[in-house]
C-alpha positions as CSV (number, residue, x, y, z in Angstrom):
1,M,-59.3,-4.9,19.9
2,P,-60.0,-1.6,18.0
3,P,-58.7,-1.6,14.4
4,Q,-55.4,0.3,13.9
5,N,-55.4,2.9,11.2
6,K,-52.0,3.0,9.6
7,T,-51.2,6.0,7.4
8,H,-48.4,5.8,5.0
9,Q,-46.3,8.8,4.1
10,L,-46.6,9.5,0.5
11,I,-43.3,11.5,0.4
12,E,-40.2,10.6,2.4
13,F,-36.9,12.6,2.4
14,K,-33.6,10.8,2.9
15,G,-30.1,12.1,2.6
16,T,-28.0,10.3,0.0
17,T,-24.8,10.6,-2.0
18,L,-25.1,10.0,-5.8
19,P,-22.2,9.7,-8.2
20,I,-22.2,12.7,-10.6
21,V,-19.7,13.3,-13.3
22,A,-18.4,16.8,-13.6
23,I,-17.5,17.7,-17.2
24,T,-15.4,20.8,-17.9
25,L,-16.2,22.2,-21.3
26,R,-13.8,24.5,-23.3
27,S,-16.0,24.6,-26.3
28,L,-19.8,24.7,-26.9
29,H,-19.7,23.8,-30.6
30,P,-21.5,20.4,-30.8
31,S,-19.2,19.2,-33.7
32,E,-16.1,19.9,-31.7
33,L,-17.5,18.3,-28.6
34,A,-18.5,15.2,-30.6
35,E,-15.0,14.8,-32.1
36,A,-13.3,15.2,-28.7
37,A,-15.7,12.8,-27.0
38,S,-15.2,10.2,-29.7
39,T,-11.5,10.5,-29.2
40,L,-11.8,9.9,-25.5
41,F,-14.6,7.2,-25.5
42,G,-14.9,5.8,-29.0
43,D,-18.2,5.6,-30.8
44,D,-20.1,3.4,-28.3
45,P,-21.7,4.4,-25.0
46,F,-19.1,4.3,-22.3
47,F,-21.0,5.5,-19.2
48,D,-24.1,3.8,-17.8
49,G,-26.5,6.7,-17.8
50,D,-24.5,8.6,-15.2
51,A,-25.7,12.0,-14.2
52,A,-23.4,14.8,-15.3
53,V,-23.0,18.5,-14.5
54,L,-21.3,20.8,-17.0
55,E,-18.5,23.0,-15.7
56,L,-18.7,26.3,-17.7
57,S,-15.9,28.3,-16.0
58,Q,-13.5,27.8,-18.9
59,L,-15.7,29.3,-21.5
60,G,-14.9,33.0,-20.9
61,D,-17.8,35.3,-21.7
62,A,-19.8,32.9,-23.9
63,S,-23.5,33.8,-23.5
64,S,-25.4,31.0,-25.2
65,A,-25.2,27.5,-26.7
66,K,-27.2,24.9,-28.5
67,W,-27.9,23.0,-25.3
68,Q,-30.0,20.3,-26.8
69,L,-27.2,19.3,-29.2
70,V,-24.6,19.5,-26.5
71,K,-26.8,17.2,-24.3
72,E,-27.3,14.8,-27.3
73,V,-23.5,14.6,-27.9
74,L,-23.0,13.5,-24.3
75,R,-26.0,11.2,-24.2
76,T,-24.4,9.3,-27.1
77,H,-21.7,8.3,-24.6
78,G,-24.1,7.4,-21.8
79,L,-24.1,10.6,-19.9
80,H,-27.3,12.3,-18.7
81,V,-26.8,16.1,-18.3
82,I,-28.8,17.4,-15.3
83,G,-27.4,20.9,-14.9
84,V,-24.5,23.4,-15.1
85,R,-22.2,25.4,-12.8
86,G,-19.9,28.3,-13.3
87,G,-19.7,30.5,-16.4
88,S,-21.3,33.8,-17.2
89,E,-24.7,34.9,-15.9
90,D,-26.0,35.0,-19.5
91,L,-24.7,31.5,-20.2
92,R,-26.4,30.1,-17.0
93,Q,-29.7,31.8,-17.9
94,S,-29.4,30.3,-21.4
95,A,-28.9,26.9,-19.9
96,A,-31.9,27.4,-17.5
97,K,-34.2,28.1,-20.4
98,A,-33.1,24.8,-21.9
99,G,-34.0,23.0,-18.6
100,L,-30.6,22.9,-17.1
101,P,-30.5,24.5,-13.6
102,T,-27.4,25.9,-12.1
103,Y,-25.7,24.0,-9.3
104,A,-23.3,25.5,-6.7
105,A,-19.7,24.5,-6.8
106,A,-18.8,21.5,-4.5
107,E,-16.2,23.4,-2.6
108,R,-18.0,25.6,-0.1
109,S,-15.6,26.9,2.5
110,P,-18.4,28.4,4.7
111,R,-19.7,24.9,5.2
112,S,-16.4,23.9,6.8
113,K,-16.7,26.6,9.5
114,P,-19.5,24.9,11.4
115,V,-16.9,22.4,12.6
116,D,-15.9,25.2,15.0
117,D,-19.5,25.7,16.0
118,A,-19.8,21.9,16.5
119,E,-17.0,22.0,19.2
120,P,-19.6,22.2,22.0
121,S,-20.8,18.7,20.9
122,P,-17.7,16.9,22.4
123,P,-19.6,16.2,25.6
124,S,-19.4,12.6,24.6
125,P,-15.6,12.1,24.7
126,P,-15.3,12.9,28.5
127,P,-17.3,9.8,29.5
128,T,-15.0,7.7,27.4
129,V,-11.9,9.0,29.4
130,E,-13.6,8.2,32.7
131,A,-14.9,4.8,31.6
132,P,-12.1,2.8,33.1
133,V,-13.1,4.1,36.6
134,V,-16.7,2.8,36.2
135,T,-17.4,-0.8,36.9
136,E,-19.1,-1.3,33.6
137,P,-16.7,-2.1,30.7
138,P,-16.1,0.7,28.2
139,P,-18.0,0.4,25.0
140,A,-16.4,-1.7,22.4
141,K,-16.6,1.1,19.9
142,P,-15.9,4.7,21.1
143,P,-18.4,7.4,20.1
144,A,-17.7,8.7,16.6
145,A,-16.1,12.2,16.6
146,V,-16.3,14.6,13.7
147,A,-17.1,12.7,10.6
148,G,-14.1,12.2,8.3
149,P,-13.9,12.1,4.5
150,P,-15.9,9.3,2.8
151,T,-14.1,6.0,2.4
152,A,-12.6,5.6,-1.1
153,A,-13.7,2.7,-3.2
154,P,-11.4,-0.3,-3.1
155,T,-8.7,-0.6,-5.8
156,M,-9.7,-2.7,-8.8
157,F,-7.2,-5.3,-10.0
158,V,-7.1,-6.6,-13.5
159,T,-5.0,-9.8,-14.2
160,R,-6.0,-10.6,-17.8
161,P,-5.0,-8.8,-21.1
162,L,-7.5,-6.4,-22.5
163,R,-8.4,-6.8,-26.2
164,S,-9.3,-4.2,-28.7
165,G,-12.8,-2.8,-28.0
166,Q,-12.8,-3.8,-24.3
167,Q,-13.2,-1.1,-21.6
168,L,-12.7,-1.1,-17.9
169,Y,-13.8,1.6,-15.4
170,A,-12.7,1.7,-11.8
171,R,-15.4,3.9,-10.4
172,G,-14.4,5.9,-7.3
173,G,-11.0,4.4,-6.9
174,D,-7.6,3.3,-8.4
175,L,-7.0,0.7,-11.1
176,V,-4.1,-1.7,-11.1
177,V,-3.5,-3.6,-14.4
178,L,-1.2,-6.6,-14.4
179,A,-1.5,-7.6,-18.0
180,A,-1.2,-5.8,-21.4
181,V,-3.7,-3.2,-22.5
182,N,-3.8,-3.8,-26.3
183,A,-4.5,-1.2,-29.0
184,G,-8.1,-0.2,-29.1
185,A,-8.7,-1.2,-25.4
186,E,-9.5,1.5,-22.7
187,V,-8.8,1.6,-19.0
188,I,-10.4,4.4,-17.0
189,A,-10.4,5.2,-13.3
190,D,-11.6,8.0,-11.0
191,G,-8.3,7.7,-9.2
192,S,-4.9,6.8,-10.5
193,I,-4.0,4.0,-12.9
194,H,-1.0,1.6,-12.5
195,I,-0.1,-0.6,-15.4
196,Y,2.7,-3.1,-14.8
197,A,2.6,-4.3,-18.4
198,P,2.6,-2.8,-21.9
199,L,0.1,0.0,-22.6
200,H,-0.9,0.0,-26.3
201,G,-4.4,1.4,-25.9
202,R,-5.9,4.3,-23.9
203,A,-5.6,5.2,-20.3
204,L,-7.8,7.9,-18.6
205,A,-7.2,8.7,-14.9
206,G,-9.1,11.2,-12.8
207,A,-12.2,10.6,-14.8
208,S,-14.4,12.5,-12.3
209,G,-12.1,15.5,-12.2
210,A,-9.3,14.5,-9.7
211,A,-6.4,16.6,-10.9
212,S,-4.0,14.8,-8.5
213,A,-4.5,11.4,-10.2
214,R,-1.6,9.9,-12.2
215,I,-0.9,7.2,-14.7
216,F,2.1,4.9,-14.1
217,C,3.1,2.5,-16.9
218,A,5.9,-0.1,-17.1
219,R,6.1,-0.1,-20.9
220,F,4.6,2.9,-22.7
221,D,3.2,2.7,-26.2
222,A,-0.2,4.4,-25.7
223,Q,-2.7,5.7,-28.2
224,L,-4.1,8.2,-25.7
225,V,-3.6,9.3,-22.1
226,S,-5.7,11.6,-20.1
227,V,-5.8,13.1,-16.5
228,A,-8.9,14.9,-15.3
229,G,-10.1,15.6,-18.9
230,L,-6.8,16.9,-20.3
231,Y,-5.5,14.4,-22.9
232,R,-2.8,13.7,-25.3
233,T,-2.9,11.5,-28.4
234,F,-0.1,9.6,-30.1
235,D,-1.5,9.1,-33.6
236,G,2.0,9.6,-35.1
237,G,3.6,7.2,-32.6
238,V,5.1,7.6,-29.2
239,P,8.3,9.7,-29.0
240,A,11.5,7.7,-29.0
241,E,12.5,8.8,-25.5
242,L,9.3,7.4,-24.1
243,A,8.6,4.4,-26.3
244,G,8.7,1.1,-24.4
245,K,9.9,2.7,-21.2
246,P,8.5,3.3,-17.8
247,V,6.6,6.6,-17.7
248,Q,4.3,8.6,-15.5
249,V,1.5,11.0,-16.7
250,R,0.5,13.8,-14.4
251,L,-0.8,17.4,-14.4
252,I,1.4,20.3,-13.4
253,E,0.2,23.8,-12.6
254,E,1.1,26.7,-15.0
255,A,0.7,30.4,-14.2
256,G,-2.5,31.7,-15.7
257,E,-3.8,28.3,-16.7
258,A,-6.4,26.9,-14.3
259,P,-6.5,23.4,-15.8
260,G,-2.7,23.0,-15.8
261,K,-0.6,21.1,-18.3
262,L,-0.5,17.4,-19.0
263,V,3.0,16.0,-18.8
264,V,4.2,12.6,-20.0
265,E,7.7,11.9,-18.6
266,P,10.1,9.0,-18.0
267,L,9.5,7.3,-14.6
268,K,12.6,7.4,-12.4
269,T,12.8,4.1,-10.5
270,D,16.2,4.5,-8.8
């Protein structure tokens, strides 16, 4: 039998989806960024080497930055900056010289149009309709139609109290906490956060930029709350009308302000 010569491909291409954190910056001063990041995440690394893209659209006509220092600030908290998007042309060129390429925005309306072009592909549904006439049983699983949105990660449930210094991150989904979040503890979710117990520490919802995320709390006494990067601290204590009461934290749109406004309000349960 003649020997078989097997050649191995040295390069293979496969489609994949990787989690990337989008970080909206409203300042490029490393000291200001370091202070804001420490307020959000403390002094220890919070992320696990996650890739990050810097959103520059809120920086106006800024034309340059000390990119290495900006990257170092975020690396301190476990984020690996791989590029930028938005912002002025000069600012993007400045980032490119520092080794940070420009990425296109995730929302590409032209990409959604090919769904109309794909309409000729429903030749598969008709056989499904006629299947009962054929003697062969219909397939157990009908042919997939147009692919829907990706399935969200399952909700994370926490049933034990969180002590000072502890951190929990519900990556890609919601977080439900059934015990107290003590002062100095942090709970973070890419989706919404539901806390059916006292919140004395920090809660950060919409960590990947989901402006529709919310925080619900049965007894509010937080140190910090944040939705999609907008945050509010309570160093001087929680206002009397909110202290110890059910609240919700959400973003509302305001004319002329793209990020919106963070609102902490009593939760009406009736």
